[in-house]
TIRO-2110 file (N, C-alpha, C; in Angstrom, 1 decimal):
// TIRO-2110
16.3, -4.1, 1.1, N, 1, A
15.2, -4.9, 0.4, CA, 1, A
14.4, -5.8, 1.3, C, 1, A
13.2, -5.9, 1.0, N, 2, A
12.3, -6.7, 1.8, CA, 2, A
12.4, -8.1, 1.4, C, 2, A
12.1, -9.0, 2.3, N, 3, A
12.1, -10.5, 2.0, CA, 3, A
10.7, -10.9, 1.6, C, 3, A
9.8, -9.9, 1.6, N, 4, A
8.4, -10.2, 1.3, CA, 4, A
8.2, -10.2, -0.3, C, 4, A
7.6, -11.1, -0.8, N, 5, A
7.4, -11.1, -2.3, CA, 5, A
6.0, -10.6, -2.6, C, 5, A
5.9, -9.5, -3.3, N, 6, A
4.7, -8.9, -3.7, CA, 6, A
4.1, -9.6, -4.9, C, 6, A
2.8, -9.8, -4.9, N, 7, A
2.1, -10.4, -6.1, CA, 7, A
1.8, -9.3, -7.1, C, 7, A
1.7, -8.1, -6.7, N, 8, A
1.4, -6.9, -7.5, CA, 8, A
2.1, -5.7, -7.0, C, 8, A
2.5, -4.8, -7.8, N, 9, A
3.1, -3.5, -7.4, CA, 9, A
2.4, -2.3, -7.9, C, 9, A
2.4, -1.3, -7.1, N, 10, A
1.7, 0.0, -7.5, CA, 10, A
2.7, 1.1, -7.2, C, 10, A
3.0, 1.9, -8.2, N, 11, A
3.9, 3.0, -8.1, CA, 11, A
3.1, 4.3, -8.0, C, 11, A
3.1, 5.0, -6.9, N, 12, A
2.4, 6.2, -6.7, CA, 12, A
3.3, 7.4, -6.5, C, 12, A
4.6, 7.2, -6.9, N, 13, A
5.6, 8.3, -6.8, CA, 13, A
5.1, 9.5, -7.6, C, 13, A
5.1, 10.7, -6.9, N, 14, A
4.7, 11.9, -7.6, CA, 14, A
3.2, 12.2, -7.5, C, 14, A
2.4, 11.3, -7.0, N, 15, A
1.0, 11.4, -6.8, CA, 15, A
0.6, 11.8, -5.4, C, 15, A
-0.3, 12.7, -5.2, N, 16, A
-0.7, 13.1, -3.9, CA, 16, A
-2.2, 12.9, -3.6, C, 16, A
-2.5, 13.0, -2.4, N, 17, A
-3.8, 12.7, -1.9, CA, 17, A
-4.9, 13.4, -2.8, C, 17, A
-5.9, 12.6, -3.2, N, 18, A
-6.3, 11.3, -2.7, CA, 18, A
-5.8, 10.1, -3.6, C, 18, A
-5.0, 10.4, -4.6, N, 19, A
-4.6, 9.4, -5.6, CA, 19, A
-4.0, 8.1, -5.0, C, 19, A
-3.0, 8.2, -4.1, N, 20, A
-2.4, 6.9, -3.6, CA, 20, A
-3.4, 6.0, -2.9, C, 20, A
-4.3, 6.6, -2.1, N, 21, A
-5.3, 5.7, -1.5, CA, 21, A
-6.3, 5.2, -2.4, C, 21, A
-6.7, 6.0, -3.4, N, 22, A
-7.7, 5.6, -4.4, CA, 22, A
-7.2, 4.5, -5.3, C, 22, A
-5.9, 4.6, -5.7, N, 23, A
-5.3, 3.6, -6.5, CA, 23, A
-5.0, 2.3, -5.8, C, 23, A
-4.6, 2.5, -4.5, N, 24, A
-4.4, 1.3, -3.6, CA, 24, A
-5.7, 0.5, -3.5, C, 24, A
-6.8, 1.2, -3.2, N, 25, A
-8.1, 0.5, -3.1, CA, 25, A
-8.4, -0.2, -4.4, C, 25, A
-8.2, 0.4, -5.5, N, 26, A
-8.5, -0.2, -6.9, CA, 26, A
-7.6, -1.4, -7.1, C, 26, A
-6.4, -1.3, -6.8, N, 27, A
-5.4, -2.4, -7.1, CA, 27, A
-5.7, -3.6, -6.1, C, 27, A
-6.0, -3.4, -4.9, N, 28, A
-6.2, -4.5, -3.9, CA, 28, A
-7.5, -5.2, -4.3, C, 28, A
-8.5, -4.5, -4.9, N, 29, A
-9.7, -5.2, -5.3, CA, 29, A
-9.4, -6.2, -6.4, C, 29, A
-8.4, -6.0, -7.2, N, 30, A
-8.0, -6.9, -8.3, CA, 30, A
-7.4, -8.2, -7.8, C, 30, A
-6.8, -8.2, -6.6, N, 31, A
-6.1, -9.4, -6.1, CA, 31, A
-7.0, -10.4, -5.4, C, 31, A
-6.5, -11.6, -5.4, N, 32, A
-7.2, -12.7, -4.7, CA, 32, A
-6.8, -12.6, -3.2, C, 32, A
-7.7, -13.1, -2.4, N, 33, A
-7.4, -13.1, -0.9, CA, 33, A
-6.1, -13.8, -0.6, C, 33, A
-5.3, -13.2, 0.2, N, 34, A
-4.0, -13.8, 0.6, CA, 34, A
-2.8, -13.2, -0.2, C, 34, A
-3.1, -12.5, -1.3, N, 35, A
-2.1, -11.9, -2.1, CA, 35, A
-1.6, -10.6, -1.5, C, 35, A
-0.4, -10.2, -1.9, N, 36, A
0.2, -9.0, -1.3, CA, 36, A
0.5, -8.0, -2.4, C, 36, A
0.1, -6.7, -2.1, N, 37, A
0.3, -5.6, -2.9, CA, 37, A
1.4, -4.7, -2.3, C, 37, A
2.4, -4.4, -3.2, N, 38, A
3.4, -3.4, -2.7, CA, 38, A
3.1, -2.1, -3.3, C, 38, A
3.0, -1.1, -2.4, N, 39, A
2.7, 0.3, -2.8, CA, 39, A
3.8, 1.2, -2.4, C, 39, A
4.3, 1.9, -3.4, N, 40, A
5.4, 2.9, -3.2, CA, 40, A
4.9, 4.3, -3.4, C, 40, A
5.1, 5.2, -2.5, N, 41, A
4.7, 6.6, -2.6, CA, 41, A
5.6, 7.6, -2.0, C, 41, A
5.6, 8.8, -2.4, N, 42, A
6.3, 9.9, -1.7, CA, 42, A
5.4, 10.9, -1.2, C, 42, A
4.1, 10.6, -1.1, N, 43, A
3.1, 11.5, -0.5, CA, 43, A
3.2, 11.4, 1.1, C, 43, A
3.6, 12.4, 1.8, N, 44, A
3.8, 12.3, 3.2, CA, 44, A
2.4, 11.9, 3.9, C, 44, A
1.3, 12.3, 3.4, N, 45, A
0.0, 12.0, 4.0, CA, 45, A
-0.3, 10.6, 3.9, C, 45, A
0.3, 9.9, 2.9, N, 46, A
-0.1, 8.5, 2.7, CA, 46, A
0.2, 7.6, 3.8, C, 46, A
1.3, 7.9, 4.6, N, 47, A
1.6, 7.0, 5.8, CA, 47, A
0.4, 6.8, 6.6, C, 47, A
-0.2, 7.9, 7.1, N, 48, A
-1.4, 7.8, 7.9, CA, 48, A
-2.6, 7.3, 7.1, C, 48, A
-2.8, 7.9, 5.9, N, 49, A
-4.0, 7.5, 5.1, CA, 49, A
-4.1, 6.1, 4.8, C, 49, A
-3.0, 5.5, 4.3, N, 50, A
-3.0, 4.1, 3.9, CA, 50, A
-3.1, 3.2, 5.2, C, 50, A
-2.5, 3.5, 6.3, N, 51, A
-2.6, 2.7, 7.5, CA, 51, A
-4.0, 2.7, 8.0, C, 51, A
-4.7, 3.9, 8.0, N, 52, A
-6.0, 4.0, 8.4, CA, 52, A
-7.0, 3.3, 7.5, C, 52, A
-6.8, 3.4, 6.2, N, 53, A
-7.6, 2.7, 5.2, CA, 53, A
-7.5, 1.2, 5.4, C, 53, A
-6.3, 0.7, 5.5, N, 54, A
-6.1, -0.8, 5.7, CA, 54, A
-6.9, -1.3, 6.9, C, 54, A
-6.7, -0.6, 8.0, N, 55, A
-7.4, -1.0, 9.2, CA, 55, A
-8.9, -1.0, 9.1, C, 55, A
-9.4, 0.1, 8.5, N, 56, A
-10.9, 0.2, 8.3, CA, 56, A
-11.4, -0.8, 7.3, C, 56, A
-10.7, -1.2, 6.3, N, 57, A
-11.1, -2.1, 5.3, CA, 57, A
-10.8, -3.6, 5.6, C, 57, A
-10.1, -3.8, 6.7, N, 58, A
-9.8, -5.2, 7.2, CA, 58, A
-8.6, -5.8, 6.4, C, 58, A
-7.7, -5.0, 5.9, N, 59, A
-6.5, -5.5, 5.2, CA, 59, A
-5.4, -5.4, 6.1, C, 59, A
-4.3, -6.2, 5.9, N, 60, A
-3.2, -6.2, 6.8, CA, 60, A
-1.9, -5.6, 6.1, C, 60, A
-1.3, -4.6, 6.8, N, 61, A
0.0, -4.1, 6.4, CA, 61, A
1.0, -5.0, 7.0, C, 61, A
1.6, -5.9, 6.2, N, 62, A
2.6, -6.9, 6.7, CA, 62, A
4.0, -6.2, 6.9, C, 62, A
4.2, -5.2, 6.2, N, 63, A
5.5, -4.4, 6.3, CA, 63, A
5.3, -3.0, 5.9, C, 63, A
6.0, -2.1, 6.6, N, 64, A
6.0, -0.7, 6.2, CA, 64, A
7.4, -0.2, 6.3, C, 64, A
7.9, 0.5, 5.3, N, 65, A
9.3, 1.0, 5.4, CA, 65, A
9.2, 2.5, 4.9, C, 65, A
10.1, 3.3, 5.6, N, 66, A
10.2, 4.7, 5.2, CA, 66, A
11.7, 5.0, 5.0, C, 66, A
12.1, 5.3, 3.8, N, 67, A
13.5, 5.6, 3.5, CA, 67, A
13.5, 6.9, 2.9, C, 67, A
14.0, 7.9, 3.6, N, 68, A
14.0, 9.3, 3.3, CA, 68, A
12.6, 9.7, 3.0, C, 68, A
12.2, 10.1, 1.7, N, 69, A
10.9, 10.5, 1.4, CA, 69, A
10.0, 9.4, 0.8, C, 69, A
10.6, 8.2, 0.6, N, 70, A
9.8, 7.1, 0.0, CA, 70, A
9.2, 6.2, 1.1, C, 70, A
7.9, 6.0, 0.9, N, 71, A
7.2, 5.1, 1.8, CA, 71, A
6.8, 3.9, 1.0, C, 71, A
7.0, 2.7, 1.6, N, 72, A
6.7, 1.4, 1.0, CA, 72, A
5.8, 0.6, 1.9, C, 72, A
4.7, 0.2, 1.4, N, 73, A
3.7, -0.6, 2.1, CA, 73, A
3.6, -2.0, 1.4, C, 73, A
3.6, -3.0, 2.2, N, 74, A
3.2, -4.4, 1.7, CA, 74, A
1.9, -4.7, 2.4, C, 74, A
0.8, -4.8, 1.6, N, 75, A
-0.5, -4.9, 2.1, CA, 75, A
-1.1, -6.3, 1.7, C, 75, A
-1.5, -7.1, 2.6, N, 76, A
-2.0, -8.4, 2.4, CA, 76, A
-3.6, -8.3, 2.3, C, 76, A
-4.1, -8.8, 1.2, N, 77, A
-5.6, -8.8, 1.1, CA, 77, A
-6.2, -9.9, 2.0, C, 77, A
-7.0, -9.5, 2.9, N, 78, A
-7.6, -10.5, 3.8, CA, 78, A
-9.1, -10.7, 3.5, C, 78, A
-9.7, -9.8, 2.7, N, 79, A
-11.1, -10.0, 2.4, CA, 79, A
-11.5, -9.4, 1.0, C, 79, A
END
């Protein structure tokens, strides 16, 4: 378990590209600056997609975990 507290959570298990990235974008826009979104997915493409999206959009991945097929991102909204 992470010691990071998420302000919102997004479950993308069973969804595949482009849904995890589209839903992540939609959810992060709802948050205030400084808040953290936890995204869980089993889409193997999401590891690279979400990391690339966060960098391009100026958001910070404060933690990333990969446990078997489950990917978990903690993304801090910076802008």
